[in-house]
Backbone bond lengths (Angstrom), bond angles and torsions (degrees), N, CA, C in turn:
res aa  C-N    CA-C-N  psi(-1)  N-CA   C-N-CA  omega(-1)  CA-C   N-CA-C  phi
1 X - - - 1.467 - - 1.525 108.72 -
2 X 1.345 118.25 121.78 1.456 120.22 -175.21 1.533 110.66 -77.77
3 X 1.333 114.58 175.27 1.463 120.06 -174.01 1.522 112.12 -63.47
4 X 1.344 117.34 -38.92 1.461 119.12 -179.03 1.519 111.57 -62.35
5 X 1.330 116.67 -42.34 1.462 119.70 179.13 1.521 110.43 -65.12
6 X 1.332 117.45 -44.50 1.460 120.93 179.35 1.521 111.71 -60.53
7 X 1.332 116.35 -33.96 1.458 121.16 -178.86 1.525 112.27 -80.87
8 X 1.324 116.48 -37.40 1.466 120.64 -170.14 1.530 113.84 -91.40
9 X 1.311 118.23 -39.73 1.470 119.21 -174.59 1.527 113.62 -59.91
10 X 1.343 119.67 -42.27 1.473 117.77 177.05 1.522 113.42 -59.39
11 X 1.332 117.64 -35.40 1.469 120.51 176.93 1.521 110.99 -64.04
12 X 1.331 115.62 -43.34 1.458 120.11 -179.68 1.521 111.76 -66.62
13 X 1.327 116.46 -37.95 1.464 119.56 178.01 1.527 111.25 -65.18
14 X 1.337 116.87 -35.72 1.468 119.56 176.44 1.526 110.72 -65.48
15 X 1.332 115.82 -42.68 1.466 119.70 177.40 1.526 110.92 -62.31
16 X 1.325 116.11 -42.61 1.465 120.94 -179.99 1.529 110.58 -62.04
17 X 1.335 116.43 -44.91 1.468 120.77 -179.44 1.531 110.96 -65.75
18 X 1.310 116.26 -32.49 1.472 120.22 -177.12 1.524 112.81 -78.53
19 X 1.333 116.63 -41.97 1.460 120.04 -169.21 1.526 116.01 -109.67
20 X 1.302 118.44 -19.84 1.471 118.53 -171.54 1.530 111.42 -81.18
21 X 1.326 114.80 66.62 1.463 122.19 -179.06 1.523 108.69 -135.85
22 X 1.312 115.61 148.63 1.462 120.67 -175.92 1.530 112.64 -57.58
23 X 1.322 117.15 -32.39 1.469 119.25 -177.27 1.515 112.27 -65.62
24 X 1.342 117.26 -17.34 1.459 120.34 179.68 1.528 112.66 -94.65
25 X 1.319 117.61 3.01 1.474 119.26 -179.77 1.527 111.79 -63.69
26 X 1.341 121.13 -53.15 1.469 118.44 174.37 1.529 109.76 -63.57
27 X 1.311 118.85 139.00 1.467 129.32 8.49 1.528 114.43 -93.70
28 X 1.315 118.69 19.93 1.460 121.36 -179.65 1.535 110.54 -59.71
29 X 1.335 118.39 144.72 1.476 120.08 178.03 1.527 113.27 -57.64
30 X 1.325 117.52 -21.23 1.466 121.00 177.61 1.520 111.98 -56.84
31 X 1.326 117.78 -25.30 1.470 120.86 -178.86 1.524 111.66 -56.24
32 X 1.343 117.47 -29.20 1.459 120.05 -176.83 1.525 111.76 -72.94
33 X 1.316 117.53 -25.10 1.471 120.41 175.33 1.520 109.86 -65.12
34 X 1.322 116.42 -38.95 1.460 121.31 -176.41 1.535 113.28 -78.59
35 X 1.321 116.98 0.91 1.464 119.07 172.32 1.527 111.42 -71.36
36 X 1.317 116.45 -19.01 1.458 121.15 -170.72 1.526 110.94 -121.60
37 X 1.316 115.82 156.76 1.460 120.89 177.98 1.522 111.77 -115.35
38 X 1.329 117.76 -23.92 1.458 120.76 176.72 1.527 109.30 -72.19
39 X 1.317 115.96 130.75 1.462 121.75 -176.24 1.540 111.85 -56.14
40 X 1.332 116.92 -39.61 1.466 120.20 -177.86 1.526 111.10 -67.66
41 X 1.333 116.04 -40.74 1.466 119.59 174.70 1.518 110.68 -60.51
42 X 1.325 116.55 -42.50 1.464 121.35 -175.99 1.530 111.14 -67.77
43 X 1.329 117.23 -37.77 1.464 119.83 177.14 1.529 111.05 -62.43
44 X 1.327 116.17 -49.83 1.465 120.10 -178.10 1.524 110.80 -66.19
45 X 1.336 116.63 -44.15 1.464 119.85 177.95 1.524 110.54 -60.70
46 X 1.327 116.65 -39.64 1.457 120.51 179.80 1.514 112.10 -65.02
47 X 1.326 116.52 -42.78 1.466 118.29 -179.10 1.527 110.52 -66.55
48 X 1.323 117.18 -44.37 1.464 119.84 -179.44 1.531 111.33 -65.89
49 X 1.345 116.46 -41.08 1.464 120.21 -179.25 1.521 111.29 -64.46
50 X 1.324 116.96 -40.67 1.468 119.49 178.89 1.524 110.60 -73.63
51 X 1.335 117.77 -35.52 1.463 120.87 -179.32 1.519 112.28 -63.52
52 X 1.338 116.71 -31.56 1.464 120.66 -179.41 1.529 112.07 -98.75
53 X 1.323 116.79 12.35 1.472 121.02 -179.05 1.525 111.06 -81.63
54 X 1.312 115.49 62.33 1.462 121.08 172.91 1.519 108.10 -143.17
55 X 1.328 116.31 142.30 1.455 120.78 -174.96 1.519 110.69 103.46
56 X 1.307 116.45 -167.81 1.461 121.51 -179.98 1.522 111.27 -70.20
57 X 1.336 115.03 143.71 1.461 120.62 -173.94 1.525 111.34 -57.94
58 X 1.321 117.62 -45.83 1.467 119.86 -177.55 1.526 111.73 -67.26
59 X 1.319 116.55 -32.77 1.460 120.63 176.88 1.528 109.63 -67.16
60 X 1.328 116.85 -42.16 1.468 121.08 177.30 1.526 110.06 -60.02
61 X 1.320 115.43 -46.82 1.466 121.10 -178.99 1.526 110.82 -59.87
62 X 1.315 116.40 -44.07 1.474 120.46 -179.81 1.530 111.22 -65.77
63 X 1.325 116.34 -42.53 1.466 119.67 -178.90 1.523 111.17 -64.90
64 X 1.313 117.11 -42.18 1.463 119.88 -179.22 1.525 111.42 -68.26
65 X 1.309 116.97 -37.05 1.471 119.67 175.76 1.528 109.98 -60.01
66 X 1.315 116.43 -45.23 1.465 120.68 179.18 1.526 111.53 -64.73
67 X 1.336 116.52 -41.03 1.466 119.88 -178.93 1.521 111.55 -63.33
68 X 1.318 117.45 -48.07 1.469 119.18 -177.83 1.522 111.60 -71.01
69 X 1.318 117.44 -27.44 1.469 119.81 172.09 1.529 109.88 -62.34
70 X 1.315 117.41 -42.76 1.466 121.32 178.98 1.525 111.48 -67.23
71 X 1.333 115.99 -24.66 1.466 120.49 177.89 1.527 111.46 -90.33
72 X 1.330 115.46 13.44 1.474 122.30 177.66 1.521 112.37 59.49
73 X 1.355 116.24 29.21 1.466 121.84 179.95 1.527 111.83 52.69
74 X 1.322 116.53 31.45 1.472 122.02 178.89 1.529 108.16 -139.99
75 X 1.338 117.72 73.75 1.467 120.42 -173.08 1.521 114.78 -55.73
76 X 1.332 117.70 -44.04 1.463 118.50 -177.55 1.525 111.44 -70.08
77 X 1.315 117.43 -45.99 1.471 119.71 -179.62 1.525 110.40 -61.02
78 X 1.311 116.87 -41.95 1.468 121.43 178.73 1.533 110.09 -61.86
79 X 1.335 116.54 -42.82 1.471 121.26 -178.51 1.518 111.77 -71.42
80 X 1.321 116.54 -41.14 1.469 120.22 -175.57 1.528 112.20 -67.21
81 X 1.322 117.08 -22.96 1.461 121.40 179.31 1.528 111.75 -108.34
82 X 1.319 116.49 13.17 1.458 120.08 -169.05 1.528 112.14 -57.95
83 X 1.338 114.70 131.00 1.460 121.49 178.94 1.519 109.87 -161.41
84 X 1.315 115.84 -159.78 1.457 121.65 -176.29 1.518 114.68 -54.56
85 X 1.344 118.74 -50.67 1.472 119.61 -179.19 1.533 112.60 -60.23
86 X 1.332 115.92 -34.01 1.468 119.35 179.76 1.531 110.55 -70.41
87 X 1.311 115.64 -37.97 1.467 119.85 177.27 1.535 110.23 -62.47
88 X 1.322 116.38 -38.90 1.466 120.37 178.67 1.529 110.48 -62.90
89 X 1.346 117.43 -39.33 1.463 121.01 -179.64 1.524 111.83 -63.34
90 X 1.322 116.46 -29.09 1.467 120.50 -176.98 1.523 113.39 -95.45
91 X 1.335 117.01 -7.79 1.467 119.90 -168.02 1.525 113.61 -57.83
92 X 1.308 119.06 -37.98 1.470 120.41 -176.65 1.529 112.36 -91.81
93 X 1.327 117.30 3.09 1.466 119.63 176.57 1.527 109.90 -70.25
94 X 1.337 116.00 144.32 1.457 119.67 176.51 1.528 109.82 -155.77
95 X 1.313 115.89 130.95 1.467 121.74 170.80 1.524 107.10 -124.51
96 X 1.321 115.40 105.98 1.456 121.46 -174.42 1.538 109.75 51.47
97 X 1.349 118.72 -111.53 1.465 117.57 179.62 1.524 113.25 -105.85
98 X 1.339 117.72 14.43 1.462 121.43 170.66 1.527 108.55 -95.00
99 X 1.318 116.49 124.36 1.460 121.01 -176.11 1.530 111.32 -101.98
100 X 1.328 114.05 169.66 1.455 119.51 175.57 1.518 112.12 -62.04
101 X 1.324 117.80 -34.27 1.464 120.45 177.67 1.532 111.16 -66.35
102 X 1.333 116.97 -35.46 1.471 119.80 176.34 1.528 110.50 -62.36
103 X 1.334 116.05 -45.26 1.467 120.49 178.55 1.527 109.93 -63.90
104 X 1.326 116.88 -39.98 1.465 120.56 178.82 1.522 111.17 -62.13
105 X 1.328 117.24 -43.26 1.463 120.27 177.77 1.524 110.68 -59.07
106 X 1.329 116.57 -41.44 1.461 120.77 179.63 1.527 111.30 -66.57
107 X 1.324 117.36 -45.68 1.461 120.35 -178.49 1.527 111.80 -67.00
108 X 1.336 116.78 -31.97 1.465 119.06 174.26 1.522 111.02 -61.67
109 X 1.319 116.93 -39.18 1.469 121.05 176.41 1.519 110.76 -68.31
110 X 1.327 116.55 -41.09 1.469 120.05 -179.73 1.530 111.55 -65.52
111 X 1.320 117.42 -32.87 1.467 119.11 176.60 1.528 109.71 -58.75
112 X 1.320 116.08 -43.69 1.460 120.06 179.16 1.525 111.48 -66.84
113 X 1.346 116.22 -39.08 1.471 120.38 178.03 1.527 110.52 -59.02
114 X 1.318 116.67 -47.13 1.465 119.67 -178.53 1.521 111.27 -69.82
115 X 1.307 117.96 -33.85 1.463 120.42 176.04 1.532 110.88 -64.13
116 X 1.331 116.25 -41.19 1.466 120.34 -174.12 1.526 113.22 -86.64
117 X 1.344 117.00 -36.17 1.470 120.46 -170.57 1.528 114.17 -118.36
118 X 1.315 117.87 -20.55 1.464 120.39 177.81 1.516 114.59 90.13
119 X 1.322 117.67 -19.10 1.462 120.43 -179.68 1.521 109.78 -164.30
120 X 1.330 115.78 160.31 1.462 120.02 174.34 1.521 110.50 -68.02
121 X 1.321 116.60 -33.56 1.468 119.50 179.22 1.522 110.72 -61.54
122 X 1.345 117.32 -48.32 1.466 120.70 -178.87 1.524 110.66 -60.56
123 X 1.317 116.38 -37.44 1.462 120.08 178.44 1.532 110.54 -68.20
124 X 1.318 117.21 -42.77 1.462 121.46 179.40 1.533 110.96 -63.19
125 X 1.320 116.44 -37.91 1.462 120.74 -176.77 1.527 113.03 -67.19
126 X 1.307 117.19 -15.96 1.464 119.82 177.49 1.531 111.16 -63.22
127 X 1.323 117.15 -26.18 1.453 120.79 178.86 1.516 114.10 -107.76
128 X 1.342 117.45 4.11 1.466 121.68 -175.70 1.527 111.07 -94.10
129 X 1.325 115.80 135.39 1.465 121.66 177.18 1.525 108.79 -131.98
130 X 1.319 116.67 134.64 1.464 120.70 -178.74 1.522 112.07 -62.50
131 X 1.335 116.69 -27.99 1.460 119.02 -178.04 1.527 113.04 -76.67
132 X 1.331 117.91 -11.99 1.460 119.94 177.56 1.529 110.26 -68.67
133 X 1.316 116.57 143.44 1.461 121.30 -177.94 1.522 112.22 -71.58
134 X 1.341 117.19 -25.41 1.461 121.46 -178.99 1.528 109.39 -147.93
135 X 1.318 114.75 179.25 1.475 120.14 178.26 1.522 112.10 -80.79
136 X 1.320 118.32 -3.63 1.461 120.01 -173.54 1.529 114.10 -59.21
137 X 1.342 120.65 -45.08 1.469 118.35 177.81 1.530 112.71 -60.10
138 X 1.332 116.64 -39.10 1.465 120.10 178.20 1.522 111.06 -67.90
139 X 1.328 116.56 -37.03 1.455 120.50 178.56 1.525 110.68 -66.66
140 X 1.317 116.58 -39.91 1.468 120.21 176.00 1.525 110.63 -62.10
141 X 1.339 116.62 -45.10 1.464 120.74 -179.54 1.526 110.71 -63.58
142 X 1.321 116.72 -39.83 1.468 122.54 178.78 1.528 109.97 -58.89
143 X 1.340 116.15 -51.55 1.464 120.45 -177.98 1.524 111.92 -66.94
144 X 1.319 116.34 -44.34 1.464 120.02 -176.09 1.522 111.69 -67.44
145 X 1.334 116.84 -35.52 1.454 119.78 178.02 1.527 110.96 -65.97
146 X 1.332 117.10 -42.87 1.461 120.53 178.37 1.530 110.98 -65.10
147 X 1.328 116.64 -42.21 1.473 119.91 179.40 1.527 111.14 -65.25
148 X 1.323 116.57 -37.82 1.470 120.71 178.73 1.521 110.23 -66.32
149 X 1.315 116.59 -40.30 1.469 120.16 177.07 1.522 110.36 -60.91
150 X 1.322 116.09 -40.81 1.470 120.88 179.58 1.531 110.89 -63.53
151 X 1.325 117.39 -47.86 1.468 120.05 -177.36 1.523 111.20 -67.70
152 X 1.331 116.72 -36.09 1.466 119.53 177.78 1.527 110.90 -64.85
153 X 1.317 115.78 -41.04 1.461 120.22 -177.85 1.520 111.70 -68.70
154 X 1.325 116.39 -39.69 1.459 120.36 -173.53 1.526 113.08 -97.75
155 X 1.334 117.43 -2.05 1.451 120.75 178.45 1.512 113.42 63.87
156 X 1.336 115.88 34.61 1.449 120.88 -179.50 1.527 110.10 -111.35
157 X 1.325 114.83 158.71 1.455 119.31 179.60 1.505 113.25 -79.87
158 X 1.334 116.96 -18.06 1.463 120.28 -179.61 1.518 110.01 -154.39
159 X 1.321 115.68 164.13 1.457 120.75 179.12 1.523 109.86 -79.48
160 X 1.322 115.58 164.75 1.462 120.29 178.66 1.525 110.17 -68.46
161 X 1.314 115.93 158.12 1.461 120.16 179.11 1.527 111.11 -61.56
162 X 1.345 116.16 -39.96 1.462 119.64 -179.37 1.509 112.62 -64.58
163 X 1.328 117.70 -40.64 1.459 120.59 178.82 1.523 110.45 -69.77
164 X 1.316 116.45 -37.49 1.464 119.84 176.34 1.520 111.39 -58.92
165 X 1.325 116.45 -36.63 1.465 119.90 180.00 1.529 110.87 -69.10
166 X 1.319 116.94 -37.08 1.467 120.21 178.25 1.524 111.46 -72.62
167 X 1.333 117.26 -25.55 1.463 122.91 179.26 1.531 108.56 -117.55
168 X 1.332 115.27 61.31 1.472 122.05 -174.57 1.527 110.17 -75.74
169 X 1.313 115.81 82.39 1.467 122.03 -175.10 1.524 111.84 -63.67
170 X 1.329 117.83 139.74 1.470 120.28 174.31 1.523 112.91 -63.36
171 X 1.319 117.57 -16.54 1.467 120.26 178.24 1.527 111.30 -65.11
172 X 1.344 116.46 -19.20 1.458 120.63 178.31 1.524 112.17 -95.97
173 X 1.342 116.97 12.20 1.457 121.61 177.69 1.504 114.78 87.52
174 X 1.329 117.14 -0.36 1.455 120.84 -179.69 1.528 111.05 -71.98
175 X 1.332 115.95 146.21 1.468 120.07 172.61 1.519 111.04 -70.17
176 X 1.347 116.93 -12.72 1.476 122.81 176.82 1.521 111.31 52.09
177 X 1.311 115.48 44.35 1.467 120.33 -176.48 1.524 112.37 -54.82
178 X 1.346 116.27 -46.86 1.463 119.24 -174.36 1.524 111.66 -72.13
179 X 1.315 117.46 -35.14 1.471 120.00 176.23 1.520 110.90 -69.07
180 X 1.327 117.34 -39.91 1.463 119.98 177.37 1.524 111.48 -68.58
181 X 1.325 116.82 -29.60 1.458 120.32 174.55 1.525 109.90 -65.42
182 X 1.321 116.67 -45.38 1.467 120.95 176.50 1.532 110.77 -57.34
183 X 1.325 116.77 -44.82 1.464 119.75 -179.76 1.523 111.61 -64.76
184 X 1.332 116.99 -36.94 1.473 118.67 176.34 1.518 110.59 -59.57
185 X 1.337 116.42 -45.56 1.454 120.27 179.55 1.523 111.95 -61.48
186 X 1.333 116.22 -42.05 1.460 120.52 -174.54 1.526 113.11 -76.90
187 X 1.328 118.13 -32.34 1.474 121.05 -170.80 1.526 112.64 -95.83
188 X 1.332 117.35 -42.67 1.463 119.58 -177.99 1.529 109.55 -78.93
189 X 1.317 114.54 148.97 1.460 119.44 176.52 1.518 109.24 -134.33
190 X 1.317 115.98 115.15 1.461 122.17 172.40 1.519 107.04 -155.89
191 X 1.307 117.78 -157.34 1.461 119.32 -176.19 1.529 112.37 -66.74
192 X 1.332 116.77 -22.62 1.461 121.74 -178.26 1.522 111.80 -101.85
193 X 1.318 117.77 -54.86 1.461 122.09 -175.31 1.527 111.18 -82.65
194 X 1.346 118.05 130.33 1.467 120.64 -174.37 1.521 115.04 -72.06
195 X 1.345 118.41 -27.83 1.458 121.18 175.29 1.513 114.29 58.69
196 X 1.328 117.34 53.12 1.465 120.59 -179.37 1.521 112.56 -71.60
197 X 1.325 116.96 -30.56 1.462 121.41 -176.04 1.526 109.63 -92.36
198 X 1.311 116.41 127.88 1.468 120.07 -174.43 1.529 113.63 -111.78
199 X 1.326 117.71 -6.73 1.467 119.70 -174.61 1.525 113.84 -94.57
200 X 1.326 116.88 -1.40 1.461 120.49 -177.01 1.520 109.69 -109.43
201 X 1.312 115.68 134.29 1.458 122.64 -179.49 1.524 109.82 -75.76
202 X 1.324 116.80 123.56 1.471 119.46 -177.09 1.528 112.59 -68.05
203 X 1.321 117.84 -17.40 1.463 119.41 177.17 1.522 111.73 -67.60
204 X 1.321 117.46 -14.64 1.462 121.53 -177.77 1.531 112.97 -94.78
205 X 1.330 117.01 0.72 1.461 120.53 179.83 1.527 111.29 -72.09
206 X 1.339 115.49 155.74 1.459 123.05 178.79 1.531 109.08 -114.98
207 X 1.313 116.88 137.97 1.464 121.24 179.28 1.532 110.36 -60.09
208 X 1.335 118.47 129.11 1.472 121.30 175.68 1.531 109.24 -71.14
209 X 1.309 116.87 98.68 1.469 121.39 -171.91 1.518 112.33 -100.00
210 X 1.324 116.06 124.73 1.461 121.97 169.36 1.524 107.62 -130.16
211 X 1.325 117.18 -173.99 1.461 119.21 -174.60 1.529 111.78 -64.48
212 X 1.343 117.62 -32.58 1.460 120.76 -178.60 1.528 110.98 -72.02
213 X 1.331 116.72 -47.29 1.454 119.62 176.16 1.527 110.51 -64.62
214 X 1.331 116.01 -35.40 1.455 119.78 178.02 1.519 112.22 -59.93
215 X 1.339 116.63 -41.24 1.460 120.40 179.06 1.521 111.08 -62.31
216 X 1.328 117.31 -42.81 1.457 120.79 179.03 1.526 111.32 -66.65
217 X 1.329 116.37 -37.10 1.461 119.83 179.11 1.527 111.77 -69.36
218 X 1.332 116.73 -30.73 1.470 119.40 174.23 1.520 110.37 -67.82
219 X 1.327 117.37 -37.72 1.459 121.15 176.66 1.528 110.20 -60.52
220 X 1.334 116.07 -38.20 1.458 120.93 179.84 1.522 112.75 -78.85
221 X 1.317 116.80 -6.36 1.455 120.66 178.49 1.514 114.26 79.37
222 X 1.338 116.89 22.52 1.461 119.93 -177.52 1.525 112.42 -83.75
223 X 1.331 116.83 -23.95 1.458 120.42 173.48 1.516 108.64 -167.75
224 X 1.320 117.65 165.74 1.460 121.51 -174.34 1.520 113.71 -116.26
225 X 1.316 117.55 -11.16 1.456 120.59 -176.07 1.526 110.75 -72.37
226 X 1.313 116.92 142.29 1.462 120.81 177.90 1.526 113.02 -91.00
227 X 1.317 117.18 -1.59 1.456 121.87 -179.61 1.527 110.04 -95.68
228 X 1.341 115.95 128.11 1.475 120.60 179.01 1.526 109.04 -85.72
229 X 1.320 116.15 72.11 1.460 122.45 -176.68 1.525 110.37 -97.84
230 X 1.327 115.68 173.20 1.462 119.92 175.95 1.520 110.47 -62.87
231 X 1.328 117.10 -41.45 1.471 120.22 178.73 1.522 110.62 -61.02
232 X 1.337 116.78 -39.61 1.460 120.11 177.94 1.522 111.22 -65.37
233 X 1.329 117.03 -42.28 1.463 120.85 178.45 1.522 111.31 -60.88
234 X 1.321 116.55 -39.57 1.464 120.55 178.39 1.530 110.77 -66.16
235 X 1.328 116.57 -41.25 1.459 120.47 -179.80 1.525 111.18 -66.17
236 X 1.332 116.44 -43.25 1.457 120.80 177.94 1.527 110.56 -62.68
237 X 1.322 116.56 -43.81 1.473 120.81 179.29 1.524 110.52 -60.86
238 X 1.332 116.68 -41.93 1.471 120.25 178.06 1.524 110.82 -61.93
239 X 1.341 116.44 -37.23 1.458 119.89 178.23 1.510 112.39 -65.07
240 X 1.335 116.72 -44.15 1.466 119.88 177.17 1.531 111.13 -67.01
241 X 1.322 117.23 -33.67 1.466 120.91 -179.67 1.525 111.61 -65.24
242 X 1.327 117.28 -27.87 1.456 119.92 175.93 1.526 111.06 -66.46
243 X 1.334 116.00 -29.77 1.463 120.25 -179.27 1.524 112.30 -92.48
244 X 1.320 116.68 -30.98 1.471 121.48 -178.11 1.525 107.71 -141.06
245 X 1.345 117.59 74.40 1.467 120.61 -172.16 1.518 114.71 -61.47
246 X 1.325 118.45 -25.86 1.464 120.64 -178.98 1.529 113.09 -89.56
247 X 1.333 117.00 -4.05 1.463 119.90 -176.02 1.531 109.42 -159.85
248 X 1.336 118.06 69.79 1.469 120.42 -171.66 1.524 115.85 -66.23
249 X 1.331 118.74 -19.12 1.471 119.11 178.39 1.531 111.61 -103.02
250 X 1.309 116.79 16.41 1.464 122.72 -178.09 1.526 112.80 -53.23
251 X 1.334 117.19 -39.97 1.457 120.82 -171.56 1.527 113.67 -92.04
252 X 1.315 117.98 2.88 1.463 120.83 -174.35 1.520 112.04 -59.97
253 X 1.317 117.71 -50.14 1.463 120.58 -177.94 1.524 110.64 -61.98
254 X 1.333 117.21 -48.35 1.459 120.57 -177.21 1.524 111.55 -61.79
255 X 1.316 117.21 -43.29 1.467 120.33 179.26 1.523 111.68 -63.36
256 X 1.313 116.58 -41.93 1.468 119.48 -177.28 1.521 112.02 -68.84
257 X 1.346 118.64 -17.76 1.470 120.43 176.52 1.526 111.06 -65.57
258 X 1.331 117.41 -26.49 1.465 119.65 179.91 1.524 109.96 -59.96
259 X 1.321 116.24 -38.69 1.453 119.42 177.82 1.511 112.85 -81.30
260 X 1.344 117.10 -42.06 1.464 120.94 -172.76 1.528 112.22 -77.44
261 X 1.329 117.34 -45.77 1.461 120.53 -177.35 1.519 112.63 -92.54
262 X 1.326 116.82 -39.15 1.458 120.43 -177.23 1.525 112.90 -89.96
263 X 1.336 115.79 -5.37 1.465 120.57 174.90 1.522 112.25 58.86
264 X 1.327 115.75 37.12 1.461 120.93 -179.19 1.526 110.04 -71.28
265 X 1.315 115.71 132.68 1.462 121.45 178.04 1.523 111.98 -117.81
266 X 1.341 116.75 -1.61 1.455 120.58 -176.72 1.512 113.21 92.00
267 X 1.334 117.19 -7.64 1.462 120.83 177.31 1.523 109.76 -92.29
268 X 1.324 118.57 144.63 1.473 120.94 -178.49 1.521 112.05 -66.88
269 X 1.328 115.64 137.51 1.458 123.05 178.63 1.518 108.32 -147.67
270 X 1.326 118.41 165.23 1.463 120.21 179.03 1.526 112.76 -57.03
271 X 1.341 116.81 -36.83 1.468 120.42 -176.86 1.524 112.02 -64.67
272 X 1.323 117.58 -17.15 1.464 120.32 -177.77 1.521 112.27 -57.84
273 X 1.328 117.11 -33.35 1.462 120.00 -174.97 1.527 112.62 -67.48
274 X 1.323 118.66 -17.23 1.459 121.00 178.17 1.524 112.19 -94.64
275 X 1.333 116.24 -2.58 1.462 120.47 -176.89 1.518 110.82 -84.30
276 X 1.336 115.95 139.63 1.462 120.56 178.77 1.526 112.35 -62.19
277 X 1.331 116.99 -23.36 1.462 120.71 -179.21 1.526 112.59 -95.05
278 X 1.324 116.88 10.66 1.463 119.48 -176.16 1.525 112.09 -56.44
279 X 1.327 117.68 -49.31 1.467 119.86 -174.95 1.526 112.54 -65.26
280 X 1.362 119.18 -52.13 1.463 117.09 178.81 1.530 113.31 -64.38
281 X 1.343 116.69 -30.76 1.464 119.92 178.46 1.526 109.97 -68.11
282 X 1.336 116.58 -44.23 1.456 120.75 179.35 1.521 110.94 -63.18
283 X 1.337 115.62 -41.08 1.464 119.80 178.87 1.526 110.67 -66.93
284 X 1.306 115.23 -39.40 1.461 119.78 -178.47 1.527 111.40 -61.80
285 X 1.314 115.73 -39.60 1.457 120.32 -176.94 1.529 112.18 -99.45
286 X 1.333 115.93 13.19 1.466 120.51 -179.13 1.521 110.08 50.50
287 X 1.326 114.84 43.58 1.464 121.18 -174.43 1.515 108.83 -116.91
288 X 1.306 119.34 119.64 1.457 122.55 -176.74 1.520 111.08 -80.32
289 X 1.324 115.60 163.95 1.452 120.25 175.70 1.512 111.16 -60.81
290 X 1.327 116.47 -33.33 1.462 120.05 177.83 1.526 110.66 -62.38
291 X 1.349 116.32 -40.76 1.464 119.75 178.95 1.521 111.05 -63.28
292 X 1.333 116.15 -37.76 1.463 119.48 177.47 1.522 110.38 -62.43
293 X 1.336 115.56 -44.75 1.462 118.65 -178.03 1.524 111.24 -65.80
294 X 1.331 115.81 -38.83 1.463 118.88 179.90 1.522 112.06 -66.28
295 X 1.356 115.57 -22.19 1.466 118.97 179.98 1.516 112.54 -75.64
296 X 1.340 116.82 -9.92 1.465 120.39 -175.78 1.522 112.15 -58.11
297 X 1.342 115.49 -36.10 1.454 118.06 -178.87 1.526 112.12 -68.75
298 X 1.337 116.58 -27.22 1.462 120.10 -178.17 1.518 112.06 -91.74
299 X 1.348 116.62 -28.28 1.467 120.43 -177.59 1.526 109.20 -124.87
300 X 1.331 119.00 80.77 1.463 120.70 -179.27 1.514 111.44 -64.14
301 X 1.315 118.22 145.01 1.463 121.23 -179.64 1.518 110.83 -64.42
302 X 1.343 115.92 147.36 1.460 120.79 178.91 1.513 109.89 -108.28
303 X 1.311 114.76 165.34 1.465 119.10 -179.28 1.503 111.67 -63.29
304 X 1.361 116.16 -23.86 1.463 119.71 -177.41 1.504 112.75 -72.56
305 X 1.360 117.48 -6.74 1.445 119.83 -174.04 1.524 111.11 -106.27
306 X 1.298 117.47 13.15 1.471 120.05 177.81 1.526 109.63 -57.18
307 X 1.314 115.38 134.99 1.461 118.75 -174.28 1.521 111.65 -70.61
308 X 1.301 118.51 -37.19 1.458 120.22 -179.07 1.510 109.69 -105.94
309 X 1.318 115.53 136.92 1.472 121.65 -178.67 1.515 108.83 -136.91
310 X 1.310 114.52 155.15 1.474 118.06 175.77 1.499 111.55 -95.26
311 X 1.378 117.94 -19.45 1.459 119.82 177.16 1.512 109.24 -156.34
């Protein structure tokens, strides 16, 4: 075990022990999966929740609440009967630049998936091979098959821009953060991740990388690039695999709590001294503990940074 692993893994295990509990799921979009007990509802809720997981956390939460309200809190039933009246119900929905028509296009495809395969997992497995090094080839096949179905149905040469964003295939160079987040939820099983899918090896998962996770991974020394690209996601995943080869995305939820619950922005604040990443972060930015303390007058602690929480 090299020096980086010896230095970094204990920090990650502390974060995992501290945050990887069901009570810390809200306000994460994953909370919407746990609204349901039927596997089909949970699959659809999970895909929609991860697909809209961009922007401010509270905005995501509000948009998803509105979306599932329009779906009568019955994602599978709404999808299985999807038609004109359902499209009308979603028409005025909007989350940033995702429109109700984009969601309708996706649900129309999902209706066909459930009619033909019975589940999103069965459809995904059509492109999955155990000999593949990661889930990326299966993810590409999943997205490309859905896009092809859309173009065949509508007689178009390509899918709409909005649908392309919801099905951001790694074949187009995307880090596919939201799709990899969905796969983490579906494949891993612990106190946080529901793990509905049992046929996929969790060692093949890819870290859901965005700019916030990228910043934390740079602090840990896993990569130096500031671009959240597919190549960066692969490099970060390889780094975590050195520490946890059987579960490379194990620490994703716990790490992301630093931004979501602790409201970390990368700027020094008094709360930094209680963070498990304080030392590597201070070293990374050549920032001493004294500098952190002196910043207290400029960055007063907020209520969102309370160390103990009930939910």
